[in-house]
C-alpha positions as CSV (number, residue, x, y, z in Angstrom):
1,X,-5.3,-72.2,103.3
2,X,-2.6,-74.8,102.8
3,X,-4.0,-75.9,99.5
4,X,-4.2,-72.3,98.3
5,X,-0.7,-71.6,99.5
6,X,0.5,-74.7,97.7
7,X,-1.1,-73.6,94.4
8,X,0.5,-70.2,94.6
9,X,3.9,-71.7,95.5
10,X,3.5,-74.2,92.6
11,X,2.8,-71.3,90.2
12,X,5.8,-69.5,91.6
13,X,8.0,-72.6,91.2
14,X,7.1,-72.8,87.5
15,X,8.0,-69.0,87.0
16,X,11.3,-69.4,88.8
17,X,12.2,-72.6,86.9
18,X,11.8,-70.7,83.6
19,X,13.8,-67.7,84.8
20,X,16.4,-70.0,86.4
21,X,16.9,-72.0,83.2
22,X,17.1,-68.8,81.1
23,X,19.6,-67.1,83.4
24,X,21.4,-69.9,85.3
25,X,23.7,-68.1,87.7
26,X,23.8,-66.9,91.3
27,X,21.6,-64.0,92.3
28,X,18.0,-65.0,91.8
29,X,15.6,-62.2,91.4
30,X,18.4,-59.6,91.0
31,X,19.4,-61.2,87.7
32,X,15.8,-61.4,86.4
33,X,14.8,-57.8,87.4
34,X,18.0,-56.4,85.9
35,X,17.5,-58.3,82.7
36,X,13.9,-57.1,82.3
37,X,13.7,-53.6,83.8
38,X,16.7,-51.8,82.3
39,X,15.5,-48.2,82.6
40,X,16.2,-46.2,84.7
41,X,19.7,-47.7,84.9
42,X,20.6,-49.4,88.2
43,X,17.2,-48.5,89.9
44,X,16.0,-52.1,90.2
45,X,19.4,-53.3,91.5
46,X,19.6,-50.6,94.1
47,X,16.1,-51.2,95.3
48,X,16.7,-55.0,95.5
49,X,19.7,-54.4,97.7
50,X,17.4,-53.1,100.5
51,X,14.9,-55.9,100.0
52,X,17.5,-58.6,100.1
53,X,18.3,-57.7,103.7
54,X,14.7,-58.1,104.9
55,X,13.7,-61.1,102.8
56,X,16.9,-63.0,103.8
57,X,16.4,-62.4,107.6
58,X,16.5,-65.6,109.5
59,X,15.1,-64.0,112.7
60,X,11.7,-65.7,112.6
61,X,13.0,-69.3,112.3
62,X,15.8,-68.6,114.8
63,X,13.2,-67.7,117.4
64,X,11.3,-70.9,116.7
65,X,14.6,-72.8,117.1
66,X,15.1,-71.1,120.5
67,X,11.6,-71.9,121.7
68,X,12.0,-75.6,120.9
69,X,15.5,-75.9,122.5
70,X,14.2,-74.2,125.7
71,X,11.1,-76.4,125.7
72,X,13.3,-79.5,125.4
73,X,15.4,-78.3,128.3
74,X,12.3,-77.5,130.3
75,X,13.3,-73.8,130.6
76,X,10.6,-71.1,130.6
77,X,11.0,-69.3,127.2
78,X,11.4,-65.8,128.5
79,X,12.2,-63.0,126.1
80,X,15.8,-63.0,127.1
81,X,16.3,-66.7,127.0
82,X,14.6,-67.3,123.6
83,X,16.4,-64.4,122.0
84,X,19.8,-65.5,123.4
85,X,19.4,-69.0,121.9
86,X,18.3,-67.4,118.6
87,X,21.4,-65.2,118.5
88,X,23.6,-68.2,119.3
89,X,22.1,-70.3,116.5
90,X,22.5,-67.4,114.0
91,X,26.1,-67.2,115.1
92,X,26.6,-70.9,114.5
93,X,25.2,-70.6,111.0
94,X,27.5,-67.7,110.3
95,X,30.6,-69.6,111.4
96,X,29.7,-72.8,109.6
97,X,28.9,-71.3,106.2
98,X,31.5,-68.5,106.5
99,X,34.4,-70.7,107.5
100,X,33.6,-74.4,106.8
101,X,31.9,-74.4,103.3
102,X,31.9,-78.1,102.5
103,X,30.9,-79.1,106.0
104,X,28.1,-76.6,106.1
105,X,26.7,-77.9,102.8
106,X,26.8,-81.5,104.0
107,X,25.2,-80.5,107.3
108,X,22.3,-78.6,105.8
109,X,21.6,-81.4,103.3
110,X,21.7,-84.0,106.1
111,X,19.3,-81.9,108.2
112,X,17.1,-81.3,105.2
113,X,16.7,-85.1,104.7
114,X,16.2,-85.5,108.5
115,X,13.4,-82.9,108.5
116,X,11.5,-84.8,105.8
117,X,11.8,-88.0,107.9
118,X,10.5,-86.2,111.0
119,X,7.5,-84.8,109.0
120,X,6.8,-88.2,107.5
121,X,6.9,-89.8,110.9
122,X,4.5,-87.2,112.3
123,X,2.2,-87.9,109.3
124,X,2.3,-91.7,110.0
125,X,1.6,-91.3,113.7
126,X,-1.4,-89.1,112.9
127,X,-2.8,-91.8,110.7
128,X,-2.3,-94.4,113.3
129,X,-4.1,-92.2,115.9
130,X,-7.0,-91.7,113.5
131,X,-7.3,-95.4,113.1
132,X,-7.3,-95.9,116.9
133,X,-4.3,-98.2,116.8
134,X,-3.4,-99.2,120.4
135,X,-0.4,-97.3,121.7
136,X,-1.2,-94.3,119.4
137,X,-4.2,-92.8,121.2
138,X,-4.2,-89.4,123.0
139,X,-3.3,-90.0,126.6
140,X,-5.1,-88.8,129.7
141,X,-5.3,-86.1,131.0
142,X,-4.8,-84.4,127.7
143,X,-7.9,-83.2,125.8
144,X,-9.0,-85.5,123.0
145,X,-9.5,-83.5,119.8
146,X,-12.7,-83.3,117.8
147,X,-11.3,-81.4,114.9
148,X,-12.9,-83.5,112.2
149,X,-16.5,-83.2,113.4
150,X,-18.1,-81.0,110.8
151,X,-20.2,-79.1,113.3
152,X,-17.1,-77.9,115.2
153,X,-14.6,-77.7,112.3
154,X,-15.3,-74.1,111.4
155,X,-16.0,-73.0,115.0
156,X,-14.5,-69.5,115.7
157,X,-13.4,-68.8,112.2
158,X,-13.3,-65.2,111.0
159,X,-14.3,-63.8,107.6
160,X,-12.2,-60.6,107.4
161,X,-10.0,-60.4,104.3
162,X,-7.1,-59.0,106.3
163,X,-7.0,-62.0,108.6
164,X,-7.3,-64.2,105.5
165,X,-4.2,-62.8,104.0
166,X,-2.3,-62.7,107.3
167,X,-2.9,-66.4,107.6
168,X,-2.0,-67.0,103.9
169,X,1.3,-65.2,104.5
170,X,2.2,-67.7,107.2
171,X,1.4,-70.6,104.9
172,X,3.3,-69.1,102.0
173,X,6.3,-68.5,104.4
174,X,6.5,-72.3,104.7
175,X,6.8,-72.7,100.9
176,X,9.2,-69.8,100.0
177,X,12.1,-72.2,99.6
178,X,11.0,-72.8,96.0
179,X,13.2,-70.0,94.8
180,X,16.2,-70.7,97.0
181,X,18.1,-72.8,94.4
182,X,18.0,-69.9,92.0
183,X,20.2,-67.9,94.3
184,X,23.1,-70.3,94.0
185,X,22.8,-71.8,90.4
186,X,26.4,-70.9,89.6
187,X,27.4,-73.6,92.2
188,X,25.0,-76.3,90.9
189,X,26.3,-79.0,88.6
190,X,24.4,-78.9,85.3
191,X,22.0,-76.2,86.7
192,X,19.4,-76.3,83.9
193,X,18.9,-80.0,84.0
194,X,19.0,-80.1,87.8
195,X,16.4,-77.3,88.5
196,X,14.0,-78.6,85.9
197,X,13.9,-82.0,87.7
198,X,14.4,-81.1,91.3
199,X,12.0,-78.1,91.6
200,X,8.8,-80.0,90.7
201,X,9.8,-83.0,92.7
202,X,10.6,-80.9,95.8
203,X,7.3,-78.9,95.4
204,X,5.2,-82.0,95.2
205,X,6.9,-83.8,98.1
206,X,6.7,-80.8,100.4
207,X,3.0,-80.1,99.6
208,X,2.0,-83.8,100.3
209,X,4.0,-83.7,103.6
210,X,2.5,-80.4,104.7
211,X,-1.0,-81.5,104.1
212,X,-0.4,-84.8,105.9
213,X,1.2,-83.1,108.9
214,X,-1.8,-80.8,109.2
215,X,-4.1,-83.8,109.3
216,X,-1.9,-85.4,111.9
217,X,-1.9,-82.3,114.1
218,X,-5.7,-82.1,113.9
219,X,-6.0,-85.8,114.7
220,X,-3.9,-85.6,117.9
221,X,-4.0,-82.0,119.3
222,X,-7.2,-80.2,120.3
223,X,-8.2,-76.9,118.8
224,X,-7.6,-75.0,122.1
225,X,-4.2,-76.6,122.5
226,X,-3.2,-75.6,118.9
227,X,-4.4,-72.0,119.5
228,X,-2.5,-71.8,122.8
229,X,0.7,-73.5,121.5
230,X,1.8,-70.5,119.4
231,X,4.8,-72.1,117.5
232,X,5.4,-75.4,119.4
233,X,2.4,-77.4,118.2
234,X,4.7,-80.3,117.3
235,X,5.8,-80.6,120.9
236,X,2.2,-81.0,122.0
237,X,1.7,-83.6,119.3
238,X,4.4,-85.8,120.8
239,X,3.2,-85.0,124.4
240,X,-0.4,-86.2,123.7
241,X,0.8,-89.5,122.2
242,X,3.9,-90.4,124.3
243,X,3.9,-88.2,127.4
244,X,5.8,-85.2,128.6
245,X,9.3,-86.9,128.7
246,X,9.1,-87.9,125.1
247,X,7.7,-84.5,124.2
248,X,10.9,-82.8,125.4
249,X,13.2,-85.3,123.8
250,X,11.5,-85.1,120.4
251,X,11.5,-81.3,120.7
252,X,15.3,-81.6,120.0
253,X,14.5,-83.3,116.7
254,X,12.2,-80.4,115.7
255,X,14.9,-77.9,116.7
256,X,17.4,-79.8,114.5
257,X,15.0,-79.7,111.5
258,X,14.6,-75.9,112.1
259,X,18.4,-75.6,112.1
260,X,18.5,-77.2,108.7
261,X,16.1,-74.5,107.4
262,X,18.3,-71.8,108.9
263,X,21.4,-73.2,107.3
264,X,19.8,-73.5,103.9
265,X,18.4,-69.9,104.0
266,X,21.7,-68.3,105.1
267,X,23.7,-70.3,102.5
268,X,21.7,-68.8,99.7
269,X,21.2,-65.3,101.0
270,X,24.9,-64.8,101.6
271,X,25.4,-65.5,98.0
272,X,22.8,-62.9,96.9
273,X,24.6,-60.2,98.8
274,X,27.9,-61.4,97.3
275,X,26.4,-61.2,93.8
276,X,25.4,-57.6,94.5
277,X,28.9,-56.9,95.6
278,X,30.3,-58.4,92.4
279,X,27.9,-56.2,90.4
280,X,29.4,-53.2,92.1
281,X,26.1,-52.0,93.4
282,X,27.1,-52.1,97.1
283,X,29.5,-49.7,98.8
284,X,32.9,-51.3,99.3
285,X,31.9,-53.9,96.7
286,X,35.3,-55.6,96.7
287,X,34.7,-56.5,100.4
288,X,31.3,-58.0,99.7
289,X,32.3,-59.8,96.5
290,X,35.3,-61.5,98.0
291,X,35.5,-65.2,99.0
292,X,38.5,-64.5,101.3
293,X,39.7,-65.9,103.6
294,X,37.8,-69.2,103.7
295,X,36.5,-69.6,100.1
296,X,33.0,-68.5,101.2
297,X,31.0,-65.3,101.0
298,X,31.7,-64.4,104.7
299,X,31.0,-60.7,104.2
300,X,27.5,-61.3,102.8
301,X,26.8,-63.9,105.5
302,X,28.0,-61.4,108.2
303,X,25.7,-58.7,106.8
304,X,22.7,-61.0,106.9
305,X,23.6,-62.1,110.4
306,X,23.6,-58.6,111.7
307,X,20.2,-57.8,110.1
308,X,18.7,-61.0,111.5
309,X,20.0,-60.1,115.0
310,X,18.4,-56.7,114.8
311,X,15.1,-58.3,113.9
312,X,15.4,-60.8,116.7
313,X,16.0,-58.0,119.3
314,X,13.6,-55.4,117.9
315,X,9.9,-56.3,117.8
316,X,7.9,-56.9,121.1
317,X,7.8,-60.6,122.1
318,X,4.1,-61.4,121.4
319,X,4.2,-59.8,117.9
320,X,7.8,-60.6,116.9
321,X,7.3,-63.8,114.9
322,X,4.2,-62.7,113.0
323,X,5.6,-59.2,112.3
324,X,8.8,-60.7,110.8
325,X,6.9,-63.2,108.7
326,X,4.4,-60.6,107.4
327,X,7.2,-58.0,106.6
328,X,9.3,-60.6,104.7
329,X,6.2,-62.0,102.9
330,X,4.9,-58.6,101.9
331,X,8.4,-57.6,100.6
332,X,8.5,-60.9,98.7
333,X,5.1,-60.3,97.2
334,X,6.2,-57.0,95.9
335,X,9.3,-58.6,94.2
336,X,7.2,-61.6,92.9
337,X,4.8,-59.1,91.3
338,X,7.6,-57.5,89.4
339,X,9.2,-60.8,88.5
340,X,6.0,-62.4,87.1
341,X,4.9,-59.2,85.3
342,X,8.4,-59.1,83.8
343,X,8.1,-62.6,82.6
344,X,4.8,-61.8,80.9
345,X,6.4,-58.7,79.3
346,X,9.3,-60.9,77.8
347,X,6.7,-62.4,75.5
348,X,5.4,-59.1,74.2
349,X,6.6,-57.5,70.9
350,X,8.3,-54.6,72.9
351,X,10.7,-57.1,74.5
352,X,11.3,-59.4,71.5
353,X,14.8,-57.8,71.0
354,X,16.0,-59.4,74.3
355,X,15.8,-62.8,72.6
356,X,14.3,-64.7,75.6
357,X,14.4,-68.4,74.8
358,X,14.8,-70.5,78.0
359,X,15.0,-74.3,77.9
360,X,11.8,-74.4,80.1
361,X,8.7,-72.3,79.7
362,X,6.0,-71.9,82.3
363,X,2.5,-71.8,80.9
364,X,1.4,-68.2,80.3
365,X,-1.7,-68.8,82.4
366,X,0.3,-70.0,85.3
367,X,2.5,-66.9,85.2
368,X,-0.6,-64.7,85.1
369,X,-2.1,-66.6,88.0
370,X,1.1,-66.0,90.0
371,X,1.1,-62.3,89.1
372,X,-2.6,-61.9,90.1
373,X,-2.1,-63.8,93.4
374,X,0.7,-61.4,94.4
375,X,-1.4,-58.4,93.5
376,X,-4.0,-59.7,95.9
377,X,-1.4,-60.3,98.6
378,X,-0.2,-56.7,98.2
379,X,-3.6,-55.0,98.2
380,X,-5.6,-56.7,100.8
381,X,-3.4,-56.0,103.9
382,X,-4.3,-52.4,103.5
383,X,-7.9,-53.3,104.3
384,X,-8.6,-52.8,108.1
385,X,-9.4,-56.0,110.0
386,X,-12.9,-56.8,110.9
387,X,-14.3,-55.2,114.1
388,X,-13.1,-57.0,117.2
389,X,-10.2,-58.7,115.5
390,X,-6.5,-57.7,115.5
391,X,-3.6,-58.7,113.3
392,X,-1.1,-57.9,116.1
393,X,-1.4,-57.6,119.9
394,X,0.5,-54.4,120.3
395,X,1.3,-53.1,116.7
396,X,-1.0,-51.5,114.1
397,X,-2.2,-53.9,111.4
398,X,-0.5,-51.9,108.6
399,X,3.0,-51.7,110.1
400,X,4.5,-54.5,108.1
401,X,3.2,-52.9,104.9
402,X,4.7,-49.5,105.8
403,X,8.0,-51.1,106.7
404,X,8.2,-53.0,103.4
405,X,7.3,-49.9,101.4
406,X,9.8,-47.8,103.3
407,X,12.5,-50.2,102.4
408,X,11.7,-49.6,98.7
409,X,12.0,-45.9,99.3
410,X,15.4,-46.4,100.9
411,X,16.5,-48.3,97.8
412,X,15.2,-45.5,95.5
413,X,16.9,-42.8,97.6
414,X,20.2,-44.8,97.4
415,X,19.9,-45.1,93.7
416,X,19.2,-41.4,93.1
417,X,22.1,-40.2,95.3
418,X,24.6,-42.8,94.0
419,X,23.8,-42.9,90.3
420,X,22.1,-39.5,89.6
421,X,22.7,-36.8,92.1
422,X,26.4,-37.3,92.8
423,X,27.4,-37.9,89.1
424,X,25.5,-34.8,88.1
425,X,27.0,-32.7,90.9
426,X,30.6,-33.8,90.2
427,X,30.4,-34.0,86.4
428,X,30.9,-37.7,85.7
429,X,28.9,-40.8,84.5
430,X,29.1,-44.3,85.8
431,X,30.4,-47.0,83.4
432,X,30.6,-50.7,84.2
433,X,33.8,-52.7,83.8
434,X,34.5,-56.3,84.7
435,X,37.7,-57.2,86.7
436,X,39.2,-60.3,88.3
437,X,39.9,-60.1,92.0
438,X,42.9,-61.7,93.7
439,X,40.8,-64.6,94.9
440,X,39.7,-65.4,91.3
441,X,36.2,-63.9,91.8
442,X,35.0,-61.7,88.9
443,X,33.2,-58.5,89.8
444,X,31.8,-55.4,88.2
445,X,33.6,-52.1,89.0
446,X,31.9,-48.8,88.3
447,X,34.4,-46.4,86.7
448,X,33.8,-42.6,86.8
449,X,33.9,-41.3,83.3
450,X,34.4,-37.5,83.1
451,X,31.8,-35.6,81.1
452,X,33.3,-33.6,78.3
453,X,33.8,-29.9,79.3
454,X,33.6,-30.7,83.0
């Protein structure tokens, strides 16, 4: 699963590097979809507005943060307690990135480096345990793992395609940062040169570390403990090697690494919403496009914060994390399908007039592989799970698919009312015009142009 997820993410990285070098500005997929799919006018932009709110939700990782913090404090992670901590950390991210821009960037970069060090340390400790180095052996009374015995390695595995894709969603969720830089390229020094070098290096480093961490977990934690741990397997890893006191102390480090992920995700998603405001697609676009009063996209960050809080408080506890990941991953697969198909279309004669000539070009076969993999991720979740197996404890297996598709319908409905029905009823057309705001931020304003005779 982790190898397959890495291959899909590597293909996606190549696709996004090409698109990012061809259109090096804030906004990510919004820019690429608008550039490629120009008819009907504004349809893609309006649909993307709705998806942005789901994909950018930080609810899943905020819950993980809450569980590790409570574990470190030796507090039972009740629904109220874990969600309270999740809301508090989301509030912290909002305040830091919305009011203290430079400090927030330095903090997330520091925590990102710290996270790699933690993962590297886990990998090294796992190797030492495999080599039976004294002091790095699973302590009594914890169960010694036998995860590398071939006879037991595949014990309990399922073969249903729905379960296969559900697992793959969780793996891909760990890699989706490969497109994050594309959301903020306007704020990157020499963006073309930077993304061409940084993206492959990051993808390689993360893949190696993820694989090594999996080996480490299997070397130290038994299968039963892994299955029962839900999302705190790292805590059990440290417990088995160093005892319960160290387990709780090191849970703080895992929580801090999760905080780095939350900060990075909110930093980029706030700018996507700001870019949609600058384009004039959102209602009250001047509010969303503004950098007032702290020189940061506070309105976009606030919007993302409110959506994330709703996701934290909404789903039932047992299914919340998996439902949020599956919904976001399915939505992302829909967008990635359109993005990769669009990149293939740019090389066809029908799109030659767009003059696509980026500094970096992904191999056509890699783009096609990414496109096909996302088609697979879209289609298979519609297949019922194997008898006796369930995707969720209390929710129907297809719910995340229906939610993601419903979001697209909301976007289509918004587009029709805003750009088709209202102009037709009131006798005007929408025309775009660029203006400069008081805070120096350019944005696109839609002017109503009266139709002759109306």
